[in-house]
N, CA, C and O of each residue as an XYZ file, in Angstrom:
444
protein
N      -0.121     47.221     10.206
C      -0.634     47.011      8.873
C      -1.630     48.096      8.453
O      -1.540     48.592      7.330
N      -2.601     48.490      9.339
C      -3.544     49.536      8.927
C      -2.837     50.854      8.589
O      -3.269     51.564      7.681
N      -1.769     51.186      9.297
C      -1.040     52.417      8.996
C      -0.459     52.358      7.595
O      -0.503     53.351      6.870
N       0.075     51.233      7.207
C       0.622     51.076      5.863
C      -0.466     51.281      4.807
O      -0.216     51.908      3.777
N      -1.652     50.766      5.049
C      -2.754     50.953      4.106
C      -3.121     52.421      3.970
O      -3.494     52.867      2.885
N      -3.020     53.176      5.054
C      -3.297     54.605      4.992
C      -2.228     55.344      4.203
O      -2.524     56.349      3.558
N      -0.992     54.865      4.242
C       0.109     55.543      3.572
C       0.226     55.193      2.096
O       0.885     55.917      1.350
N      -0.389     54.111      1.655
C      -0.259     53.704      0.255
C      -0.665     54.788     -0.738
O       0.059     55.002     -1.711
N      -1.799     55.492     -0.540
C      -2.116     56.555     -1.500
C      -1.065     57.655     -1.524
O      -0.763     58.193     -2.589
N      -0.506     57.997     -0.377
C       0.527     59.034     -0.311
C       1.768     58.576     -1.054
O       2.368     59.349     -1.801
N       2.154     57.329     -0.855
C       3.324     56.782     -1.537
C       3.087     56.762     -3.040
O       3.983     57.106     -3.810
N       1.890     56.364     -3.467
C       1.587     56.301     -4.899
C       1.662     57.683     -5.528
O       2.207     57.833     -6.622
N       1.123     58.695     -4.857
C       1.191     60.054     -5.393
C       2.636     60.509     -5.472
O       3.042     61.116     -6.463
N       3.418     60.220     -4.437
C       4.818     60.633     -4.440
C       5.575     59.992     -5.596
O       6.440     60.634     -6.192
N       5.270     58.751     -5.921
C       5.945     58.068     -7.018
C       5.528     58.623     -8.371
O       6.283     58.528     -9.339
N       4.344     59.198     -8.449
C       3.830     59.720     -9.704
C       4.022     61.229     -9.846
O       3.359     61.863    -10.666
N       4.912     61.798     -9.064
C       5.175     63.233     -9.120
C       6.495     63.473     -9.829
O       7.501     62.833     -9.523
N       6.486     64.399    -10.778
C       7.704     64.763    -11.486
C       8.633     65.495    -10.522
O       8.255     66.514     -9.944
N       9.822     64.988    -10.353
C      10.765     65.560     -9.383
C      11.197     66.971     -9.750
O      11.438     67.792     -8.865
N      11.298     67.264    -11.036
C      11.777     68.583    -11.458
C      10.730     69.679    -11.275
O      11.074     70.823    -10.978
N       9.456     69.335    -11.450
C       8.409     70.358    -11.426
C       7.456     70.251    -10.244
O       6.823     71.239     -9.871
N       7.344     69.068     -9.652
C       6.368     68.847     -8.599
C       4.980     68.533     -9.135
O       4.048     68.332     -8.357
N       4.832     68.488    -10.457
C       3.536     68.192    -11.061
C       3.208     66.713    -10.920
O       4.075     65.854    -11.083
N       1.965     66.431    -10.618
C       1.500     65.051    -10.553
C       1.390     64.534    -11.982
O       0.835     65.202    -12.855
N       1.921     63.344    -12.208
C       1.975     62.777    -13.560
C       0.658     62.096    -13.932
O       0.541     60.871    -13.908
N      -0.307     62.908    -14.269
C      -1.568     62.442    -14.832
C      -1.586     62.847    -16.292
O      -0.775     63.675    -16.705
N      -2.496     62.283    -17.095
C      -2.540     62.668    -18.508
C      -2.627     64.185    -18.677
O      -3.473     64.840    -18.069
N      -1.750     64.726    -19.503
C      -1.709     66.159    -19.774
C      -0.642     66.915    -19.005
O      -0.435     68.103    -19.250
N       0.038     66.254    -18.081
C       1.002     66.977    -17.259
C       2.159     67.526    -18.087
O       2.730     68.562    -17.746
N       2.509     66.834    -19.180
C       3.614     67.306    -20.020
C       3.270     68.652    -20.669
O       4.146     69.502    -20.832
N       2.006     68.847    -21.036
C       1.582     70.117    -21.615
C       1.693     71.238    -20.589
O       2.128     72.343    -20.914
N       1.302     70.953    -19.359
C       1.411     71.955    -18.294
C       2.875     72.273    -18.043
O       3.240     73.437    -17.875
N       3.710     71.249    -18.017
C       5.143     71.467    -17.832
C       5.694     72.359    -18.942
O       6.468     73.277    -18.669
N       5.310     72.103    -20.166
C       5.858     72.835    -21.304
C       5.334     74.259    -21.398
O       6.086     75.166    -21.756
N       4.070     74.475    -21.087
C       3.463     75.787    -21.317
C       3.401     76.672    -20.082
O       3.387     77.895    -20.215
N       3.364     76.107    -18.905
C       3.180     76.924    -17.704
C       4.494     77.292    -17.031
O       4.601     78.350    -16.411
N       5.487     76.431    -17.150
C       6.754     76.679    -16.467
C       7.660     77.675    -17.167
O       8.698     78.049    -16.621
N       7.290     78.115    -18.366
C       8.121     79.071    -19.081
C       8.087     80.463    -18.479
O       9.026     81.241    -18.644
N       7.001     80.777    -17.780
C       6.835     82.129    -17.235
C       6.861     82.179    -15.713
O       7.189     83.216    -15.137
N       6.528     81.096    -15.067
C       6.492     81.104    -13.596
C       6.787     79.700    -13.074
O       6.804     78.726    -13.827
N       7.013     79.627    -11.798
C       7.292     78.356    -11.142
C       6.086     77.429    -11.264
O       4.940     77.879    -11.249
N       6.352     76.157    -11.383
C       5.264     75.185    -11.397
C       4.549     75.134    -10.048
O       3.425     74.641     -9.954
N       5.202     75.643     -9.011
C       4.553     75.693     -7.700
C       3.301     76.569     -7.732
O       2.385     76.358     -6.937
N       3.246     77.545     -8.634
C       2.024     78.343     -8.761
C       0.864     77.487     -9.241
O      -0.294     77.795     -8.959
N       1.157     76.436     -9.950
C       0.116     75.504    -10.389
C      -0.201     74.535     -9.258
O      -1.367     74.354     -8.906
N       0.813     73.917     -8.692
C       0.584     72.857     -7.707
C      -0.019     73.378     -6.406
O      -0.609     72.607     -5.649
N       0.120     74.661     -6.139
C      -0.438     75.239     -4.910
C      -1.860     75.759     -5.093
O      -2.477     76.224     -4.135
N      -2.378     75.686     -6.297
C      -3.725     76.190     -6.583
C      -4.724     75.047     -6.635
O      -4.376     73.897     -6.905
N      -5.951     75.391     -6.374
C      -7.074     74.461     -6.542
C      -8.191     75.262     -7.202
O      -8.577     76.319     -6.703
N      -8.703     74.769     -8.307
C      -9.770     75.478     -9.003
C     -10.577     74.508     -9.854
O     -10.110     73.425    -10.205
N     -11.787     74.916    -10.175
C     -12.587     74.119    -11.102
C     -12.194     74.493    -12.533
O     -11.405     75.412    -12.750
N     -12.746     73.781    -13.489
C     -12.367     73.968    -14.893
C     -12.593     75.407    -15.362
O     -11.736     75.973    -16.041
N     -13.736     76.006    -15.010
C     -14.035     77.366    -15.430
C     -13.012     78.352    -14.854
O     -12.561     79.262    -15.549
N     -12.659     78.168    -13.610
C     -11.698     79.076    -12.984
C     -10.317     78.906    -13.596
O      -9.611     79.893    -13.799
N      -9.915     77.668    -13.895
C      -8.634     77.464    -14.583
C      -8.647     78.161    -15.944
O      -7.656     78.779    -16.333
N      -9.762     78.063    -16.665
C      -9.867     78.743    -17.957
C      -9.791     80.264    -17.764
O      -9.135     80.956    -18.542
N     -10.457     80.778    -16.736
C     -10.390     82.212    -16.442
C      -8.947     82.641    -16.149
O      -8.518     83.716    -16.569
N      -8.214     81.809    -15.439
C      -6.808     82.118    -15.131
C      -5.988     82.151    -16.416
O      -5.169     83.050    -16.608
N      -6.204     81.176    -17.293
C      -5.487     81.159    -18.577
C      -5.811     82.414    -19.375
O      -4.911     83.058    -19.912
N      -7.099     82.766    -19.456
C      -7.487     83.960    -20.220
C      -6.868     85.223    -19.621
O      -6.415     86.099    -20.358
N      -6.844     85.322    -18.293
C      -6.222     86.476    -17.636
C      -4.740     86.550    -17.987
O      -4.226     87.630    -18.277
N      -4.052     85.413    -17.962
C      -2.626     85.408    -18.311
C      -2.427     85.802    -19.776
O      -1.458     86.484    -20.108
N      -3.337     85.379    -20.648
C      -3.226     85.751    -22.058
C      -3.471     87.250    -22.249
O      -2.800     87.887    -23.062
N      -4.419     87.812    -21.514
C      -4.765     89.226    -21.662
C      -3.772     90.160    -20.979
O      -3.551     91.273    -21.455
N      -3.177     89.732    -19.885
C      -2.363     90.661    -19.091
C      -0.903     90.262    -18.924
O      -0.071     91.103    -18.585
N      -0.578     88.990    -19.157
C       0.768     88.507    -18.853
C       1.512     87.979    -20.080
O       2.561     87.348    -19.949
N       0.980     88.232    -21.247
C       1.611     87.822    -22.504
C       1.690     86.313    -22.710
O       2.585     85.829    -23.403
N       0.772     85.573    -22.120
C       0.712     84.140    -22.431
C       0.233     83.992    -23.863
O      -0.751     84.613    -24.265
N       0.923     83.181    -24.621
C       0.584     82.951    -26.021
C      -0.740     82.225    -26.152
O      -1.221     81.599    -25.208
N      -1.322     82.318    -27.340
C      -2.542     81.566    -27.635
C      -2.182     80.086    -27.732
O      -1.221     79.709    -28.403
N      -2.944     79.282    -27.072
C      -2.724     77.842    -27.089
C      -3.568     77.211    -28.189
O      -4.689     77.650    -28.446
N      -3.038     76.197    -28.829
C      -3.835     75.449    -29.789
C      -5.023     74.847    -29.031
O      -4.863     74.414    -27.890
N      -6.197     74.814    -29.638
C      -7.385     74.312    -28.929
C      -7.191     72.937    -28.286
O      -7.640     72.716    -27.161
N      -6.529     72.012    -28.983
C      -6.316     70.676    -28.427
C      -5.393     70.735    -27.215
O      -5.614     70.029    -26.231
N      -4.360     71.572    -27.281
C      -3.430     71.722    -26.159
C      -4.148     72.357    -24.974
O      -3.991     71.909    -23.838
N      -4.932     73.393    -25.233
C      -5.674     74.043    -24.147
C      -6.625     73.051    -23.484
O      -6.766     73.049    -22.261
N      -7.270     72.217    -24.273
C      -8.179     71.207    -23.735
C      -7.423     70.217    -22.843
O      -7.907     69.860    -21.769
N      -6.255     69.778    -23.276
C      -5.457     68.855    -22.476
C      -5.022     69.501    -21.163
O      -5.053     68.866    -20.109
N      -4.619     70.758    -21.236
C      -4.204     71.476    -20.021
C      -5.379     71.612    -19.064
O      -5.243     71.342    -17.870
N      -6.525     72.026    -19.577
C      -7.708     72.184    -18.723
C      -8.171     70.853    -18.147
O      -8.554     70.783    -16.979
N      -8.140     69.793    -18.959
C      -8.508     68.465    -18.448
C      -7.601     68.085    -17.282
O      -8.066     67.611    -16.245
N      -6.308     68.301    -17.468
C      -5.333     67.957    -16.427
C      -5.563     68.782    -15.160
O      -5.665     68.232    -14.064
N      -5.644     70.096    -15.320
C      -5.780     70.973    -14.153
C      -7.082     70.711    -13.410
O      -7.088     70.644    -12.181
N      -8.187     70.561    -14.138
C      -9.483     70.344    -13.502
C      -9.540     69.016    -12.766
O     -10.200     68.909    -11.732
N      -8.858     68.004    -13.287
C      -8.871     66.689    -12.645
C      -7.843     66.582    -11.522
O      -8.110     65.972    -10.486
N      -6.673     67.176    -11.727
C      -5.566     66.967    -10.797
C      -5.512     68.012     -9.694
O      -5.124     67.705     -8.566
N      -5.894     69.231    -10.007
C      -5.831     70.320     -9.029
C      -7.209     70.952     -8.868
O      -7.370     72.170     -8.943
N      -8.194     70.090     -8.645
C      -9.575     70.519     -8.422
C      -9.731     71.022     -6.984
O      -8.900     70.728     -6.125
N     -10.796     71.781     -6.730
C     -11.023     72.219     -5.342
C     -11.156     71.011     -4.425
O     -11.656     69.955     -4.814
N     -10.699     71.202     -3.213
C     -10.797     70.146     -2.213
C     -11.652     70.645     -1.062
O     -11.731     71.847     -0.810
N     -12.288     69.719     -0.369
C     -13.047     70.159      0.807
C     -12.097     70.766      1.826
O     -10.913     70.434      1.883
N     -12.638     71.643      2.607
C     -11.817     72.290      3.630
C     -11.196     71.234      4.526
O     -11.855     70.280      4.939
N      -9.945     71.417      4.812
C      -9.248     70.469      5.669
C      -9.273     70.912      7.126
O      -8.912     70.143      8.018
N      -9.691     72.126      7.364
C      -9.801     72.626      8.729
C     -11.261     72.603      9.136
O     -12.161     72.611      8.296
N     -11.472     72.575     10.413
C     -12.844     72.642     10.898
C     -13.398     74.037     10.619
O     -12.640     74.990     10.441
N     -14.704     74.146     10.582
C     -15.343     75.447     10.392
C     -15.098     76.312     11.624
O     -14.930     75.778     12.721
N     -15.075     77.637     11.467
C     -14.890     78.505     12.629
C     -16.001     78.280     13.656
O     -17.127     77.921     13.310
N     -15.662     78.498     14.902
C     -16.653     78.368     15.971
C     -17.612     79.554     15.869
O     -17.165     80.698     15.779
N     -18.917     79.300     15.882
C     -19.873     80.410     15.810
C     -19.650     81.381     16.976
O     -19.354     80.940     18.087
N     -19.786     82.684     16.748
C     -19.530     83.671     17.808
C     -20.317     83.410     19.081
O     -19.810     83.652     20.176
N     -21.553     82.918     18.960
C     -22.367     82.663     20.148
C     -21.820     81.548     21.026
O     -22.182     81.447     22.199
N     -20.956     80.717     20.473
C     -20.379     79.615     21.251
C     -18.979     79.938     21.775
O     -18.386     79.152     22.514
N     -18.469     81.079     21.391
C     -17.133     81.479     21.845
C     -17.212     81.922     23.305
O     -18.225     82.478     23.727
N     -16.148     81.679     24.081
C     -16.157     82.167     25.469
C     -16.177     83.694     25.474
O     -15.655     84.340     24.565
N     -16.777     84.244     26.493
C     -16.822     85.700     26.619
C     -15.400     86.208     26.835
O     -14.646     85.677     27.650
N     -15.064     87.233     26.096
C     -13.728     87.834     26.226
C     -13.705     88.648     27.506
O     -14.628     89.412     27.789
N     -12.659     88.479     28.262
C     -12.504     89.277     29.469
C     -11.855     90.594     29.077
O     -10.876     90.647     28.333
N     -12.444     91.642     29.609
C     -11.879     92.958     29.335
C     -10.936     93.323     30.451
O     -11.215     93.137     31.636
N      -9.831     93.842     30.033
C      -8.864     94.291     31.030
C      -8.972     95.801     31.144
O      -9.100     96.505     30.142
N      -8.921     96.287     32.364
C      -9.002     97.724     32.617
C      -7.582     98.272     32.594
O      -6.675     97.761     33.251
N      -7.430     99.325     31.816
C      -6.097     99.929     31.755
C      -6.080    101.240     32.471
O      -5.042    101.899     32.527
């Protein structure tokens, strides 16, 4: 039973993911599907994690260098709300590197 409780969030996310794009179906996902998938794979969105300012910087960079069209202010707000909430930075999932002072001494081999 405890294992099932651990899997429920994973199952819920899987059920709320658009099969065609891989986007999580939170408010605003349709705007991301419509505006972001025209130029690149949606995987470029789903594989990123950024805060709202960084997502805005990415949009501005695409507009300045990649020919992304100007978005209506309301549409841009919906996209940023979605990206900042759904693909926000996450805490590191790996342990921190071992400090050099705690690493075993490397053995040198004589050649």
